[in-house]
C-alpha positions, 0 to 999 in steps of 0.5 A: 499499500503507497502512502497516499492510498494510506492517506486516501483511506484516512481521509476518507473516514475523516469524510465519512465521520464529518457527513455523520457529525454534520447530519446530527447537527442539521437534525438537532438544528431542525429540532427533528426529534422536539419541537421548540419550548412553549416557554419564552426563557427556553426558547431563548435558550434554544436559540442560543444553541442553535446559533452554536450548533450553526457554527458548528455546522459551518465549521463541519462543511468547511472541513468536509471541503477541506478533505474533498480538496484533499482527496482531488489533490491525491487524484491530480498527483498535487497531493502534498505539494503546498499550494502557495510556493509549490514545495513539499509539505513536510510529512509529520505535517501531513500525518496530523493534517492529512487535508493540509494544502500548504507547508507550515511556512506559508500557513503561518504567514496566511495566518491559517 
């Protein structure tokens, strides 16, 4: 098994976990299990919770897109190369963050 095949497997597992997480978040925001409370104070609390869940959903969608882009880079043969400077991304960085698209130097400079 090549390194990229192993990384592809890791990324696909991440994608599946993220999809499951997003489904749960979406169900919670839609109040699929229970409707909004009738009490005003309880509704305010639920609305605050929905805002937090919405933020988590957006962060999860962003992470899903990053993982999909990493899979596309594997397919195109560009995986492991920094999108900014074109230099190889350190293997240890890719082990920790397999969807990384920039080397540590460029990521630090861009504020990622």
